[in-house]
N, CA, C and O atoms as a Tripos MOL2 file, in Angstrom:
@<TRIPOS>MOLECULE
protein
  296   295    74     0     0
PROTEIN
NO_CHARGES

@<TRIPOS>ATOM
      1 N         -40.7510  -40.6170   84.6760 N.3       1 MET1
      2 CA        -40.7820  -39.5470   83.7070 C.3       1 MET1
      3 C         -42.1840  -38.9410   83.6930 C.2       1 MET1
      4 O         -43.1790  -39.6550   83.8170 O.2       1 MET1
      5 N         -42.2500  -37.6430   83.5440 N.am      2 LEU2
      6 CA        -43.5180  -36.9240   83.4750 C.3       2 LEU2
      7 C         -43.6280  -36.2630   82.1080 C.2       2 LEU2
      8 O         -42.7260  -35.5380   81.6880 O.2       2 LEU2
      9 N         -44.7400  -36.5160   81.4140 N.am      3 VAL3
     10 CA        -45.0040  -35.9100   80.1090 C.3       3 VAL3
     11 C         -46.2390  -35.0290   80.2630 C.2       3 VAL3
     12 O         -47.2850  -35.4910   80.7190 O.2       3 VAL3
     13 N         -46.1120  -33.7580   79.8810 N.am      4 LYS4
     14 CA        -47.2130  -32.8040   80.0300 C.3       4 LYS4
     15 C         -47.8390  -32.5040   78.6700 C.2       4 LYS4
     16 O         -47.1550  -32.4300   77.6490 O.2       4 LYS4
     17 N         -49.1780  -32.3330   78.6910 N.am      5 PHE5
     18 CA        -49.9210  -31.9860   77.4870 C.3       5 PHE5
     19 C         -50.7950  -30.7750   77.7320 C.2       5 PHE5
     20 O         -51.4430  -30.6630   78.7730 O.2       5 PHE5
     21 N         -50.8100  -29.8720   76.7730 N.am      6 GLU6
     22 CA        -51.7550  -28.7670   76.7570 C.3       6 GLU6
     23 C         -53.0030  -29.2860   76.0450 C.2       6 GLU6
     24 O         -52.9150  -29.8110   74.9340 O.2       6 GLU6
     25 N         -54.1620  -29.1400   76.6820 N.am      7 ILE7
     26 CA        -55.4340  -29.6180   76.1420 C.3       7 ILE7
     27 C         -56.3020  -28.4130   75.7960 C.2       7 ILE7
     28 O         -56.4770  -27.5090   76.6130 O.2       7 ILE7
     29 N         -56.8450  -28.4090   74.5740 N.am      8 TYR8
     30 CA        -57.7220  -27.3130   74.1730 C.3       8 TYR8
     31 C         -58.6960  -27.7910   73.1040 C.2       8 TYR8
     32 O         -58.4690  -28.8080   72.4490 O.2       8 TYR8
     33 N         -59.7750  -27.0480   72.9380 N.am      9 SER9
     34 CA        -60.7880  -27.3620   71.9360 C.3       9 SER9
     35 C         -60.5750  -26.4540   70.7330 C.2       9 SER9
     36 O         -60.3550  -25.2520   70.8760 O.2       9 SER9
     37 N         -60.6450  -27.0600   69.5230 N.am     10 ASP10
     38 CA        -60.4240  -26.2970   68.3010 C.3      10 ASP10
     39 C         -61.2850  -26.8630   67.1770 C.2      10 ASP10
     40 O         -61.1010  -28.0090   66.7660 O.2      10 ASP10
     41 N         -62.2130  -26.0690   66.6870 N.am     11 SER11
     42 CA        -63.0590  -26.4420   65.5510 C.3      11 SER11
     43 C         -63.7790  -27.7710   65.7500 C.2      11 SER11
     44 O         -63.8410  -28.5920   64.8340 O.2      11 SER11
     45 N         -64.3180  -27.9800   66.9380 N.am     12 GLY12
     46 CA        -65.0950  -29.1840   67.2060 C.3      12 GLY12
     47 C         -64.2850  -30.4030   67.6150 C.2      12 GLY12
     48 O         -64.8600  -31.4700   67.8310 O.2      12 GLY12
     49 N         -62.9750  -30.2780   67.7260 N.am     13 TYR13
     50 CA        -62.1220  -31.3830   68.1670 C.3      13 TYR13
     51 C         -61.3850  -30.9760   69.4320 C.2      13 TYR13
     52 O         -61.1020  -29.7990   69.6500 O.2      13 TYR13
     53 N         -61.0800  -31.9640   70.2590 N.am     14 TRP14
     54 CA        -60.2040  -31.7650   71.4070 C.3      14 TRP14
     55 C         -58.7920  -32.0820   70.9470 C.2      14 TRP14
     56 O         -58.5610  -33.1110   70.3140 O.2      14 TRP14
     57 N         -57.8470  -31.2040   71.2620 N.am     15 CYS15
     58 CA        -56.4620  -31.3440   70.8240 C.3      15 CYS15
     59 C         -55.5440  -31.4730   72.0270 C.2      15 CYS15
     60 O         -55.7700  -30.8590   73.0700 O.2      15 CYS15
     61 N         -54.5110  -32.2780   71.8670 N.am     16 GLY16
     62 CA        -53.4980  -32.4390   72.9000 C.3      16 GLY16
     63 C         -52.1180  -32.2330   72.2960 C.2      16 GLY16
     64 O         -51.7140  -32.9630   71.3910 O.2      16 GLY16
     65 N         -51.3930  -31.2310   72.8000 N.am     17 ARG17
     66 CA        -50.0650  -30.9070   72.3010 C.3      17 ARG17
     67 C         -49.0640  -31.1180   73.4160 C.2      17 ARG17
     68 O         -49.1910  -30.5380   74.4950 O.2      17 ARG17
     69 N         -48.0650  -31.9530   73.1540 N.am     18 GLY18
     70 CA        -47.0310  -32.2070   74.1420 C.3      18 GLY18
     71 C         -46.2360  -30.9600   74.4450 C.2      18 GLY18
     72 O         -45.9310  -30.1740   73.5480 O.2      18 GLY18
     73 N         -45.9010  -30.7770   75.7050 N.am     19 ILE19
     74 CA        -45.0620  -29.6590   76.1330 C.3      19 ILE19
     75 C         -43.6580  -30.2070   76.3460 C.2      19 ILE19
     76 O         -43.4240  -31.0150   77.2450 O.2      19 ILE19
     77 N         -42.7330  -29.7610   75.5150 N.am     20 GLY20
     78 CA        -41.3540  -30.2370   75.6100 C.3      20 GLY20
     79 C         -41.1310  -31.5830   74.9500 C.2      20 GLY20
     80 O         -40.0480  -32.1580   75.0580 O.2      20 GLY20
     81 N         -42.1490  -32.0930   74.2650 N.am     21 VAL21
     82 CA        -42.0280  -33.3610   73.5470 C.3      21 VAL21
     83 C         -42.8470  -33.2320   72.2650 C.2      21 VAL21
     84 O         -43.9220  -32.6320   72.2730 O.2      21 VAL21
     85 N         -42.3530  -33.7830   71.1830 N.am     22 ASP22
     86 CA        -42.9720  -33.6100   69.8710 C.3      22 ASP22
     87 C         -44.1010  -34.6220   69.6480 C.2      22 ASP22
     88 O         -43.9610  -35.5670   68.8720 O.2      22 ASP22
     89 N         -45.2260  -34.4030   70.3470 N.am     23 ILE23
     90 CA        -46.4090  -35.2550   70.2020 C.3      23 ILE23
     91 C         -47.6220  -34.3490   70.0540 C.2      23 ILE23
     92 O         -47.7920  -33.3960   70.8150 O.2      23 ILE23
     93 N         -48.4700  -34.6530   69.0640 N.am     24 PHE24
     94 CA        -49.7450  -33.9620   68.9000 C.3      24 PHE24
     95 C         -50.7830  -35.0010   68.5100 C.2      24 PHE24
     96 O         -50.5210  -35.8640   67.6720 O.2      24 PHE24
     97 N         -51.9680  -34.9190   69.1200 N.am     25 THR25
     98 CA        -53.0700  -35.8060   68.7630 C.3      25 THR25
     99 C         -54.3760  -35.0900   69.0410 C.2      25 THR25
    100 O         -54.3960  -34.0410   69.6840 O.2      25 THR25
    101 N         -55.4770  -35.6660   68.5480 N.am     26 GLN26
    102 CA        -56.7840  -35.0610   68.7600 C.3      26 GLN26
    103 C         -57.8490  -36.1380   68.8330 C.2      26 GLN26
    104 O         -57.6050  -37.2990   68.5050 O.2      26 GLN26
    105 N         -59.0450  -35.7330   69.2710 N.am     27 GLY27
    106 CA        -60.1780  -36.6380   69.3530 C.3      27 GLY27
    107 C         -61.4780  -35.8610   69.2890 C.2      27 GLY27
    108 O         -61.5150  -34.6680   69.5910 O.2      27 GLY27
    109 N         -62.5410  -36.5400   68.8960 N.am     28 LYS28
    110 CA        -63.8470  -35.8770   68.8210 C.3      28 LYS28
    111 C         -64.4180  -35.6090   70.2030 C.2      28 LYS28
    112 O         -65.1870  -34.6640   70.3860 O.2      28 LYS28
    113 N         -64.0520  -36.4270   71.1720 N.am     29 THR29
    114 CA        -64.4870  -36.2360   72.5540 C.3      29 THR29
    115 C         -63.2550  -36.1550   73.4430 C.2      29 THR29
    116 O         -62.1560  -36.5330   73.0370 O.2      29 THR29
    117 N         -63.4510  -35.6610   74.6530 N.am     30 LEU30
    118 CA        -62.3410  -35.5850   75.6010 C.3      30 LEU30
    119 C         -61.8470  -36.9840   75.9680 C.2      30 LEU30
    120 O         -60.6440  -37.1990   76.1140 O.2      30 LEU30
    121 N         -62.7750  -37.9370   76.1170 N.am     31 ASP31
    122 CA        -62.3700  -39.3180   76.4130 C.3      31 ASP31
    123 C         -61.5310  -39.9050   75.2770 C.2      31 ASP31
    124 O         -60.5320  -40.5810   75.5220 O.2      31 ASP31
    125 N         -61.9410  -39.6440   74.0390 N.am     32 GLU32
    126 CA        -61.1830  -40.1440   72.8840 C.3      32 GLU32
    127 C         -59.8020  -39.5090   72.8430 C.2      32 GLU32
    128 O         -58.8180  -40.1810   72.5310 O.2      32 GLU32
    129 N         -59.7200  -38.2200   73.1540 N.am     33 LEU33
    130 CA        -58.4240  -37.5490   73.1850 C.3      33 LEU33
    131 C         -57.5110  -38.1820   74.2240 C.2      33 LEU33
    132 O         -56.3390  -38.4300   73.9430 O.2      33 LEU33
    133 N         -58.0280  -38.4480   75.4250 N.am     34 MET34
    134 CA        -57.1930  -39.0320   76.4820 C.3      34 MET34
    135 C         -56.6480  -40.4030   76.0630 C.2      34 MET34
    136 O         -55.4900  -40.7230   76.3310 O.2      34 MET34
    137 N         -57.4760  -41.1980   75.4150 N.am     35 GLU35
    138 CA        -57.0230  -42.5090   74.9250 C.3      35 GLU35
    139 C         -55.9590  -42.3200   73.8400 C.2      35 GLU35
    140 O         -54.9690  -43.0510   73.8110 O.2      35 GLU35
    141 N         -56.1580  -41.3480   72.9520 N.am     36 ASN36
    142 CA        -55.1790  -41.0830   71.8950 C.3      36 ASN36
    143 C         -53.8590  -40.5730   72.4650 C.2      36 ASN36
    144 O         -52.7910  -40.8950   71.9440 O.2      36 ASN36
    145 N         -53.9290  -39.7770   73.5340 N.am     37 ILE37
    146 CA        -52.6950  -39.3140   74.1890 C.3      37 ILE37
    147 C         -51.9370  -40.5000   74.7670 C.2      37 ILE37
    148 O         -50.7270  -40.6140   74.5760 O.2      37 ILE37
    149 N         -52.6430  -41.3910   75.4770 N.am     38 ARG38
    150 CA        -51.9840  -42.5760   76.0470 C.3      38 ARG38
    151 C         -51.2870  -43.3870   74.9490 C.2      38 ARG38
    152 O         -50.1340  -43.7930   75.1000 O.2      38 ARG38
    153 N         -52.0010  -43.6150   73.8450 N.am     39 GLU39
    154 CA        -51.4420  -44.4000   72.7410 C.3      39 GLU39
    155 C         -50.2290  -43.6990   72.1260 C.2      39 GLU39
    156 O         -49.2190  -44.3420   71.8420 O.2      39 GLU39
    157 N         -50.3280  -42.3810   71.9200 N.am     40 ALA40
    158 CA        -49.2160  -41.6300   71.3350 C.3      40 ALA40
    159 C         -47.9870  -41.6520   72.2380 C.2      40 ALA40
    160 O         -46.8640  -41.7670   71.7490 O.2      40 ALA40
    161 N         -48.1890  -41.5420   73.5480 N.am     41 VAL41
    162 CA        -47.0740  -41.5960   74.5010 C.3      41 VAL41
    163 C         -46.4340  -42.9820   74.4780 C.2      41 VAL41
    164 O         -45.2100  -43.1060   74.4950 O.2      41 VAL41
    165 N         -47.2640  -44.0220   74.4390 N.am     42 MET42
    166 CA        -46.7220  -45.3900   74.3850 C.3      42 MET42
    167 C         -45.8650  -45.6050   73.1410 C.2      42 MET42
    168 O         -44.8100  -46.2340   73.2180 O.2      42 MET42
    169 N         -46.3080  -45.0880   71.9990 N.am     43 LEU43
    170 CA        -45.5340  -45.2380   70.7670 C.3      43 LEU43
    171 C         -44.2720  -44.3880   70.7920 C.2      43 LEU43
    172 O         -43.2080  -44.8470   70.3770 O.2      43 LEU43
    173 N         -44.3770  -43.1670   71.2710 N.am     44 HIS44
    174 CA        -43.2400  -42.2500   71.2920 C.3      44 HIS44
    175 C         -42.1370  -42.7310   72.2340 C.2      44 HIS44
    176 O         -40.9510  -42.5850   71.9360 O.2      44 HIS44
    177 N         -42.5320  -43.3020   73.3660 N.am     45 PHE45
    178 CA        -41.5630  -43.7340   74.3820 C.3      45 PHE45
    179 C         -41.4680  -45.2570   74.4600 C.2      45 PHE45
    180 O         -41.2480  -45.8120   75.5360 O.2      45 PHE45
    181 N         -41.6310  -45.9210   73.3410 N.am     46 GLU46
    182 CA        -41.6060  -47.3850   73.3000 C.3      46 GLU46
    183 C         -40.3250  -47.9640   73.8970 C.2      46 GLU46
    184 O         -40.3780  -48.9360   74.6500 O.2      46 GLU46
    185 N         -39.1820  -47.3770   73.5680 N.am     47 ASP47
    186 CA        -37.9000  -47.8790   74.0970 C.3      47 ASP47
    187 C         -37.8290  -47.7310   75.6120 C.2      47 ASP47
    188 O         -37.4160  -48.6570   76.3090 O.2      47 ASP47
    189 N         -38.2320  -46.5690   76.1220 N.am     48 GLU48
    190 CA        -38.1830  -46.3150   77.5580 C.3      48 GLU48
    191 C         -39.1180  -47.2710   78.3070 C.2      48 GLU48
    192 O         -38.7530  -47.8130   79.3500 O.2      48 GLU48
    193 N         -40.3120  -47.4710   77.7710 N.am     49 LEU49
    194 CA        -41.2550  -48.4080   78.3960 C.3      49 LEU49
    195 C         -40.7070  -49.8290   78.3550 C.2      49 LEU49
    196 O         -40.8980  -50.5990   79.2970 O.2      49 LEU49
    197 N         -40.0320  -50.1740   77.2740 N.am     50 GLY50
    198 CA        -39.4130  -51.5020   77.1490 C.3      50 GLY50
    199 C         -38.3370  -51.7430   78.1890 C.2      50 GLY50
    200 O         -38.0800  -52.8840   78.5720 O.2      50 GLY50
    201 N         -37.6990  -50.6550   78.6510 N.am     51 ARG51
    202 CA        -36.6800  -50.7740   79.7140 C.3      51 ARG51
    203 C         -37.2970  -50.7240   81.1030 C.2      51 ARG51
    204 O         -36.5860  -50.7490   82.1070 O.2      51 ARG51
    205 N         -38.6400  -50.6510   81.1580 N.am     52 GLY52
    206 CA        -39.3210  -50.6650   82.4490 C.3      52 GLY52
    207 C         -39.5530  -49.3080   83.0740 C.2      52 GLY52
    208 O         -39.9620  -49.2290   84.2330 O.2      52 GLY52
    209 N         -39.3030  -48.2330   82.3360 N.am     53 GLU53
    210 CA        -39.5090  -46.8910   82.8830 C.3      53 GLU53
    211 C         -41.0070  -46.5810   82.9700 C.2      53 GLU53
    212 O         -41.7750  -46.9220   82.0700 O.2      53 GLU53
    213 N         -41.4050  -45.9390   84.0520 N.am     54 ASN54
    214 CA        -42.7920  -45.4960   84.2090 C.3      54 ASN54
    215 C         -42.9360  -44.0950   83.6450 C.2      54 ASN54
    216 O         -42.0690  -43.2430   83.8340 O.2      54 ASN54
    217 N         -44.0450  -43.8680   82.9490 N.am     55 ILE55
    218 CA        -44.3100  -42.5550   82.3830 C.3      55 ILE55
    219 C         -45.6620  -42.0770   82.8810 C.2      55 ILE55
    220 O         -46.6820  -42.7350   82.6780 O.2      55 ILE55
    221 N         -45.6570  -40.9150   83.5430 N.am     56 ARG56
    222 CA        -46.9020  -40.2800   84.0060 C.3      56 ARG56
    223 C         -47.2900  -39.2220   83.0010 C.2      56 ARG56
    224 O         -46.4300  -38.5620   82.4190 O.2      56 ARG56
    225 N         -48.5950  -39.0570   82.7940 N.am     57 ILE57
    226 CA        -49.1020  -38.0620   81.8550 C.3      57 ILE57
    227 C         -49.9150  -37.0430   82.6340 C.2      57 ILE57
    228 O         -50.8100  -37.4010   83.3990 O.2      57 ILE57
    229 N         -49.5970  -35.7730   82.4360 N.am     58 LEU58
    230 CA        -50.2970  -34.6750   83.0890 C.3      58 LEU58
    231 C         -50.9140  -33.8030   82.0090 C.2      58 LEU58
    232 O         -50.2370  -33.4290   81.0520 O.2      58 LEU58
    233 N         -52.2010  -33.4730   82.1550 N.am     59 SER59
    234 CA        -52.8450  -32.5830   81.1870 C.3      59 SER59
    235 C         -53.0880  -31.2230   81.8310 C.2      59 SER59
    236 O         -53.4730  -31.1190   82.9950 O.2      59 SER59
    237 N         -52.8520  -30.1890   81.0370 N.am     60 ILE60
    238 CA        -53.0890  -28.8140   81.4470 C.3      60 ILE60
    239 C         -54.1310  -28.2750   80.4870 C.2      60 ILE60
    240 O         -53.8880  -28.2000   79.2830 O.2      60 ILE60
    241 N         -55.2960  -27.8950   81.0130 N.am     61 SER61
    242 CA        -56.4130  -27.4810   80.1630 C.3      61 SER61
    243 C         -56.4860  -25.9780   79.9880 C.2      61 SER61
    244 O         -56.1810  -25.2040   80.8950 O.2      61 SER61
    245 N         -56.9000  -25.5940   78.7990 N.am     62 GLU62
    246 CA        -57.1490  -24.2000   78.4860 C.3      62 GLU62
    247 C         -58.6650  -24.0270   78.4090 C.2      62 GLU62
    248 O         -59.3150  -24.6400   77.5620 O.2      62 GLU62
    249 N         -59.2300  -23.2030   79.2820 N.am     63 THR63
    250 CA        -60.6720  -23.0180   79.3380 C.3      63 THR63
    251 C         -60.9990  -21.5440   79.1860 C.2      63 THR63
    252 O         -60.4390  -20.6980   79.8830 O.2      63 THR63
    253 N         -61.9060  -21.2420   78.2710 N.am     64 GLU64
    254 CA        -62.3160  -19.8590   78.0740 C.3      64 GLU64
    255 C         -63.2680  -19.4580   79.1810 C.2      64 GLU64
    256 O         -64.2700  -20.1330   79.4170 O.2      64 GLU64
    257 N         -62.9650  -18.3670   79.8580 N.am     65 VAL65
    258 CA        -63.7770  -17.8730   80.9480 C.3      65 VAL65
    259 C         -64.8890  -16.9840   80.4130 C.2      65 VAL65
    260 O         -66.0070  -17.0280   80.9240 O.2      65 VAL65
    261 N         -64.6120  -16.1930   79.4140 N.am     66 GLY66
    262 CA        -65.5890  -15.2970   78.8310 C.3      66 GLY66
    263 C         -64.9040  -14.0880   78.2390 C.2      66 GLY66
    264 O         -63.6760  -13.9980   78.2120 O.2      66 GLY66
    265 N         -65.7070  -13.1670   77.7690 N.am     67 THR67
    266 CA        -65.2010  -11.9510   77.1640 C.3      67 THR67
    267 C         -65.4490  -10.7810   78.1070 C.2      67 THR67
    268 O         -66.5170  -10.6610   78.7070 O.2      67 THR67
    269 N         -64.4470   -9.9270   78.2220 N.am     68 VAL68
    270 CA        -64.5710   -8.7520   79.0530 C.3      68 VAL68
    271 C         -64.4270   -7.5470   78.1240 C.2      68 VAL68
    272 O         -63.5030   -7.4790   77.3140 O.2      68 VAL68
    273 N         -65.3530   -6.6030   78.2540 N.am     69 ALA69
    274 CA        -65.3020   -5.4070   77.4160 C.3      69 ALA69
    275 C         -65.4920   -4.1680   78.2890 C.2      69 ALA69
    276 O         -66.2210   -4.1970   79.2800 O.2      69 ALA69
    277 N         -64.8420   -3.1130   77.9140 N.am     70 ARG70
    278 CA        -64.9810   -1.8490   78.6370 C.3      70 ARG70
    279 C         -66.2870   -1.1900   78.1890 C.2      70 ARG70
    280 O         -66.5740   -1.1120   76.9940 O.2      70 ARG70
    281 N         -67.0590   -0.7270   79.1430 N.am     71 ALA71
    282 CA        -68.3140   -0.0490   78.8410 C.3      71 ALA71
    283 C         -68.0000    1.3140   78.2290 C.2      71 ALA71
    284 O         -67.0750    1.9960   78.6710 O.2      71 ALA71
    285 N         -68.7540    1.7080   77.2280 N.am     72 THR72
    286 CA        -68.5330    3.0020   76.5950 C.3      72 THR72
    287 C         -69.6320    3.9810   77.0120 C.2      72 THR72
    288 O         -70.7390    3.5660   77.3570 O.2      72 THR72
    289 N         -69.3310    5.2480   76.9810 N.am     73 GLY73
    290 CA        -70.3030    6.2840   77.2690 C.3      73 GLY73
    291 C         -70.5630    6.5200   78.7360 C.2      73 GLY73
    292 O         -71.5540    7.1610   79.0860 O.2      73 GLY73
    293 N         -69.7050    6.0240   79.6050 N.am     74 CYS74
    294 CA        -69.9110    6.2340   81.0440 C.3      74 CYS74
    295 C         -69.0570    7.3680   81.5390 C.2      74 CYS74
    296 O         -69.0930    7.6950   82.7250 O.2      74 CYS74
@<TRIPOS>BOND
     1     1     2 1
     2     2     3 1
     3     3     4 2
     4     3     5 am
     5     5     6 1
     6     6     7 1
     7     7     8 2
     8     7     9 am
     9     9    10 1
    10    10    11 1
    11    11    12 2
    12    11    13 am
    13    13    14 1
    14    14    15 1
    15    15    16 2
    16    15    17 am
    17    17    18 1
    18    18    19 1
    19    19    20 2
    20    19    21 am
    21    21    22 1
    22    22    23 1
    23    23    24 2
    24    23    25 am
    25    25    26 1
    26    26    27 1
    27    27    28 2
    28    27    29 am
    29    29    30 1
    30    30    31 1
    31    31    32 2
    32    31    33 am
    33    33    34 1
    34    34    35 1
    35    35    36 2
    36    35    37 am
    37    37    38 1
    38    38    39 1
    39    39    40 2
    40    39    41 am
    41    41    42 1
    42    42    43 1
    43    43    44 2
    44    43    45 am
    45    45    46 1
    46    46    47 1
    47    47    48 2
    48    47    49 am
    49    49    50 1
    50    50    51 1
    51    51    52 2
    52    51    53 am
    53    53    54 1
    54    54    55 1
    55    55    56 2
    56    55    57 am
    57    57    58 1
    58    58    59 1
    59    59    60 2
    60    59    61 am
    61    61    62 1
    62    62    63 1
    63    63    64 2
    64    63    65 am
    65    65    66 1
    66    66    67 1
    67    67    68 2
    68    67    69 am
    69    69    70 1
    70    70    71 1
    71    71    72 2
    72    71    73 am
    73    73    74 1
    74    74    75 1
    75    75    76 2
    76    75    77 am
    77    77    78 1
    78    78    79 1
    79    79    80 2
    80    79    81 am
    81    81    82 1
    82    82    83 1
    83    83    84 2
    84    83    85 am
    85    85    86 1
    86    86    87 1
    87    87    88 2
    88    87    89 am
    89    89    90 1
    90    90    91 1
    91    91    92 2
    92    91    93 am
    93    93    94 1
    94    94    95 1
    95    95    96 2
    96    95    97 am
    97    97    98 1
    98    98    99 1
    99    99   100 2
   100    99   101 am
   101   101   102 1
   102   102   103 1
   103   103   104 2
   104   103   105 am
   105   105   106 1
   106   106   107 1
   107   107   108 2
   108   107   109 am
   109   109   110 1
   110   110   111 1
   111   111   112 2
   112   111   113 am
   113   113   114 1
   114   114   115 1
   115   115   116 2
   116   115   117 am
   117   117   118 1
   118   118   119 1
   119   119   120 2
   120   119   121 am
   121   121   122 1
   122   122   123 1
   123   123   124 2
   124   123   125 am
   125   125   126 1
   126   126   127 1
   127   127   128 2
   128   127   129 am
   129   129   130 1
   130   130   131 1
   131   131   132 2
   132   131   133 am
   133   133   134 1
   134   134   135 1
   135   135   136 2
   136   135   137 am
   137   137   138 1
   138   138   139 1
   139   139   140 2
   140   139   141 am
   141   141   142 1
   142   142   143 1
   143   143   144 2
   144   143   145 am
   145   145   146 1
   146   146   147 1
   147   147   148 2
   148   147   149 am
   149   149   150 1
   150   150   151 1
   151   151   152 2
   152   151   153 am
   153   153   154 1
   154   154   155 1
   155   155   156 2
   156   155   157 am
   157   157   158 1
   158   158   159 1
   159   159   160 2
   160   159   161 am
   161   161   162 1
   162   162   163 1
   163   163   164 2
   164   163   165 am
   165   165   166 1
   166   166   167 1
   167   167   168 2
   168   167   169 am
   169   169   170 1
   170   170   171 1
   171   171   172 2
   172   171   173 am
   173   173   174 1
   174   174   175 1
   175   175   176 2
   176   175   177 am
   177   177   178 1
   178   178   179 1
   179   179   180 2
   180   179   181 am
   181   181   182 1
   182   182   183 1
   183   183   184 2
   184   183   185 am
   185   185   186 1
   186   186   187 1
   187   187   188 2
   188   187   189 am
   189   189   190 1
   190   190   191 1
   191   191   192 2
   192   191   193 am
   193   193   194 1
   194   194   195 1
   195   195   196 2
   196   195   197 am
   197   197   198 1
   198   198   199 1
   199   199   200 2
   200   199   201 am
   201   201   202 1
   202   202   203 1
   203   203   204 2
   204   203   205 am
   205   205   206 1
   206   206   207 1
   207   207   208 2
   208   207   209 am
   209   209   210 1
   210   210   211 1
   211   211   212 2
   212   211   213 am
   213   213   214 1
   214   214   215 1
   215   215   216 2
   216   215   217 am
   217   217   218 1
   218   218   219 1
   219   219   220 2
   220   219   221 am
   221   221   222 1
   222   222   223 1
   223   223   224 2
   224   223   225 am
   225   225   226 1
   226   226   227 1
   227   227   228 2
   228   227   229 am
   229   229   230 1
   230   230   231 1
   231   231   232 2
   232   231   233 am
   233   233   234 1
   234   234   235 1
   235   235   236 2
   236   235   237 am
   237   237   238 1
   238   238   239 1
   239   239   240 2
   240   239   241 am
   241   241   242 1
   242   242   243 1
   243   243   244 2
   244   243   245 am
   245   245   246 1
   246   246   247 1
   247   247   248 2
   248   247   249 am
   249   249   250 1
   250   250   251 1
   251   251   252 2
   252   251   253 am
   253   253   254 1
   254   254   255 1
   255   255   256 2
   256   255   257 am
   257   257   258 1
   258   258   259 1
   259   259   260 2
   260   259   261 am
   261   261   262 1
   262   262   263 1
   263   263   264 2
   264   263   265 am
   265   265   266 1
   266   266   267 1
   267   267   268 2
   268   267   269 am
   269   269   270 1
   270   270   271 1
   271   271   272 2
   272   271   273 am
   273   273   274 1
   274   274   275 1
   275   275   276 2
   276   275   277 am
   277   277   278 1
   278   278   279 1
   279   279   280 2
   280   279   281 am
   281   281   282 1
   282   282   283 1
   283   283   284 2
   284   283   285 am
   285   285   286 1
   286   286   287 1
   287   287   288 2
   288   287   289 am
   289   289   290 1
   290   290   291 1
   291   291   292 2
   292   291   293 am
   293   293   294 1
   294   294   295 1
   295   295   296 2
@<TRIPOS>SUBSTRUCTURE
     1 MET1         2 RESIDUE 1 A MET
     2 LEU2         6 RESIDUE 1 A LEU
     3 VAL3        10 RESIDUE 1 A VAL
     4 LYS4        14 RESIDUE 1 A LYS
     5 PHE5        18 RESIDUE 1 A PHE
     6 GLU6        22 RESIDUE 1 A GLU
     7 ILE7        26 RESIDUE 1 A ILE
     8 TYR8        30 RESIDUE 1 A TYR
     9 SER9        34 RESIDUE 1 A SER
    10 ASP10       38 RESIDUE 1 A ASP
    11 SER11       42 RESIDUE 1 A SER
    12 GLY12       46 RESIDUE 1 A GLY
    13 TYR13       50 RESIDUE 1 A TYR
    14 TRP14       54 RESIDUE 1 A TRP
    15 CYS15       58 RESIDUE 1 A CYS
    16 GLY16       62 RESIDUE 1 A GLY
    17 ARG17       66 RESIDUE 1 A ARG
    18 GLY18       70 RESIDUE 1 A GLY
    19 ILE19       74 RESIDUE 1 A ILE
    20 GLY20       78 RESIDUE 1 A GLY
    21 VAL21       82 RESIDUE 1 A VAL
    22 ASP22       86 RESIDUE 1 A ASP
    23 ILE23       90 RESIDUE 1 A ILE
    24 PHE24       94 RESIDUE 1 A PHE
    25 THR25       98 RESIDUE 1 A THR
    26 GLN26      102 RESIDUE 1 A GLN
    27 GLY27      106 RESIDUE 1 A GLY
    28 LYS28      110 RESIDUE 1 A LYS
    29 THR29      114 RESIDUE 1 A THR
    30 LEU30      118 RESIDUE 1 A LEU
    31 ASP31      122 RESIDUE 1 A ASP
    32 GLU32      126 RESIDUE 1 A GLU
    33 LEU33      130 RESIDUE 1 A LEU
    34 MET34      134 RESIDUE 1 A MET
    35 GLU35      138 RESIDUE 1 A GLU
    36 ASN36      142 RESIDUE 1 A ASN
    37 ILE37      146 RESIDUE 1 A ILE
    38 ARG38      150 RESIDUE 1 A ARG
    39 GLU39      154 RESIDUE 1 A GLU
    40 ALA40      158 RESIDUE 1 A ALA
    41 VAL41      162 RESIDUE 1 A VAL
    42 MET42      166 RESIDUE 1 A MET
    43 LEU43      170 RESIDUE 1 A LEU
    44 HIS44      174 RESIDUE 1 A HIS
    45 PHE45      178 RESIDUE 1 A PHE
    46 GLU46      182 RESIDUE 1 A GLU
    47 ASP47      186 RESIDUE 1 A ASP
    48 GLU48      190 RESIDUE 1 A GLU
    49 LEU49      194 RESIDUE 1 A LEU
    50 GLY50      198 RESIDUE 1 A GLY
    51 ARG51      202 RESIDUE 1 A ARG
    52 GLY52      206 RESIDUE 1 A GLY
    53 GLU53      210 RESIDUE 1 A GLU
    54 ASN54      214 RESIDUE 1 A ASN
    55 ILE55      218 RESIDUE 1 A ILE
    56 ARG56      222 RESIDUE 1 A ARG
    57 ILE57      226 RESIDUE 1 A ILE
    58 LEU58      230 RESIDUE 1 A LEU
    59 SER59      234 RESIDUE 1 A SER
    60 ILE60      238 RESIDUE 1 A ILE
    61 SER61      242 RESIDUE 1 A SER
    62 GLU62      246 RESIDUE 1 A GLU
    63 THR63      250 RESIDUE 1 A THR
    64 GLU64      254 RESIDUE 1 A GLU
    65 VAL65      258 RESIDUE 1 A VAL
    66 GLY66      262 RESIDUE 1 A GLY
    67 THR67      266 RESIDUE 1 A THR
    68 VAL68      270 RESIDUE 1 A VAL
    69 ALA69      274 RESIDUE 1 A ALA
    70 ARG70      278 RESIDUE 1 A ARG
    71 ALA71      282 RESIDUE 1 A ALA
    72 THR72      286 RESIDUE 1 A THR
    73 GLY73      290 RESIDUE 1 A GLY
    74 CYS74      294 RESIDUE 1 A CYS
């Protein structure tokens, strides 16, 4: 099974929102967030893990590239 998370920064915290699964967690650092995601997945899929199913976690990051503005007066 593959579980995907959208990763983004919001108000000083790193947030992880499950895509297609009802899981949300956050952490003060990216490392803390990754550990919290692992723990949340283990709790959410406890039955599946108990039956021996493997669960892979994939993160998709949202990164701000910058602001683009049209020059005026040209």
